[in-house]
C-alpha positions as CSV (number, residue, x, y, z in Angstrom):
1,M,7.7,1.2,-2.8
2,K,9.5,4.4,-1.9
3,Y,12.0,6.2,-4.1
4,V,14.3,9.2,-3.7
5,A,14.5,11.5,-6.7
6,M,17.5,13.9,-6.6
7,I,18.4,17.1,-8.4
8,Y,22.0,18.3,-8.6
9,G,23.3,21.8,-9.2
10,N,25.6,24.5,-7.9
11,Q,25.5,28.2,-7.0
12,A,26.9,29.2,-10.4
13,K,24.1,27.4,-12.1
14,W,21.5,29.1,-10.0
15,D,23.1,32.5,-10.5
16,S,23.1,32.0,-14.3
17,F,19.3,31.6,-14.3
18,P,17.7,34.9,-15.3
19,A,16.1,36.7,-12.4
20,D,12.8,37.3,-14.3
21,A,12.5,33.5,-14.9
22,W,12.4,32.5,-11.2
23,P,8.7,33.2,-10.6
24,E,7.7,30.9,-13.5
25,A,10.2,28.2,-12.3
26,I,8.9,28.4,-8.7
27,A,5.3,28.2,-10.0
28,R,6.2,25.1,-12.1
29,Q,7.7,23.5,-9.1
30,E,4.8,24.3,-6.8
31,A,2.4,22.9,-9.4
32,F,4.4,19.7,-9.6
33,N,4.5,19.3,-5.8
34,R,0.7,20.0,-5.5
35,K,-0.1,17.5,-8.3
36,Y,1.8,14.6,-6.8
37,R,0.9,15.4,-3.1
38,E,-2.8,15.2,-4.2
39,T,-2.1,11.7,-5.7
40,G,-0.4,10.7,-2.4
41,E,2.8,9.8,-4.3
42,L,4.9,12.8,-3.2
43,L,5.6,12.3,0.5
44,G,8.1,15.3,0.8
45,A,10.1,17.7,-1.3
46,Y,13.2,19.3,0.2
47,G,15.4,22.1,-1.3
48,L,18.9,22.2,0.3
49,A,21.0,25.2,1.1
50,D,24.2,26.1,-0.9
51,A,27.1,23.7,-0.4
52,A,28.9,26.5,1.6
53,A,26.4,25.9,4.4
54,A,27.1,22.1,4.6
55,Q,28.8,20.7,7.7
56,L,30.6,17.5,8.4
57,V,29.8,16.0,11.8
58,R,31.9,13.3,13.4
59,R,32.0,11.9,16.9
60,E,35.2,12.5,18.8
61,G,35.4,11.3,22.4
62,G,31.6,11.0,22.6
63,A,31.0,14.6,21.4
64,P,30.2,16.0,18.0
65,A,33.1,17.4,16.0
66,V,31.9,19.8,13.3
67,T,33.8,21.1,10.3
68,D,32.8,22.8,7.1
69,G,31.5,20.6,4.3
70,P,30.5,19.3,2.0
71,Y,32.1,15.8,2.2
72,L,32.7,15.5,-1.5
73,E,34.6,18.0,-3.5
74,T,32.5,18.1,-6.7
75,K,31.4,20.6,-9.3
76,E,27.7,19.9,-8.6
77,Y,26.1,18.8,-5.3
78,L,22.7,17.6,-4.1
79,A,20.4,20.6,-4.4
80,S,17.0,19.0,-3.6
81,F,15.4,15.7,-3.1
82,Y,11.9,14.2,-3.2
83,L,10.5,11.2,-1.4
84,L,8.1,9.3,-3.5
85,D,5.8,6.4,-2.8
86,C,4.9,4.6,-6.0
87,E,3.3,1.4,-7.0
88,S,6.0,0.5,-9.5
89,P,9.4,1.6,-10.8
90,E,7.8,2.7,-14.0
91,R,5.5,5.1,-12.1
92,A,8.5,6.5,-10.2
93,Q,10.3,7.0,-13.5
94,A,7.2,8.8,-15.0
95,I,7.0,11.2,-12.0
96,A,10.8,11.9,-12.2
97,A,10.5,12.6,-15.9
98,D,7.6,15.0,-15.1
99,M,9.8,17.1,-12.8
100,P,10.3,20.7,-13.9
101,F,13.6,20.9,-15.9
102,A,13.9,17.1,-16.2
103,D,14.2,18.0,-19.9
104,V,17.3,20.0,-19.2
105,D,19.1,18.1,-16.5
106,P,18.6,14.5,-15.4
107,V,16.9,13.4,-12.2
108,E,18.6,10.7,-10.2
109,L,16.2,8.1,-8.9
110,W,17.0,5.6,-6.2
111,P,14.8,2.9,-4.7
112,V,14.6,3.0,-0.9
113,L,15.4,-0.5,0.2
114,H,15.2,-0.2,4.0
115,E,13.0,2.0,6.2
116,S,13.7,1.9,9.9
117,A,12.0,5.1,11.0
118,A,8.3,5.2,11.9
119,D,6.0,5.5,8.9
120,V,6.2,8.9,7.2
């Protein structure tokens, strides 16, 4: 079954992270990605731009109408997400708990109930 694991944050949070700590943080994330890609359980890992870059798109008169986003006005926003393919909910939970910084901030885990696109 597929799961989406989501990390939340904001620019103030990223800015408060010491600059000299970023190389280790990136290395931890790359090791996590490599480990679970090799098992076949990590289908994709995606880091998103700052909320200031988000756009809202609607259809008006058959054409796209674009405004600045994000849709929700919240303190934190979706910062990255991971698509997992696991044999059980417990395995997805174990992988989410193994994510870098899951000991600091929670990882939101959602089962994917419907998949209409071609196989990933």
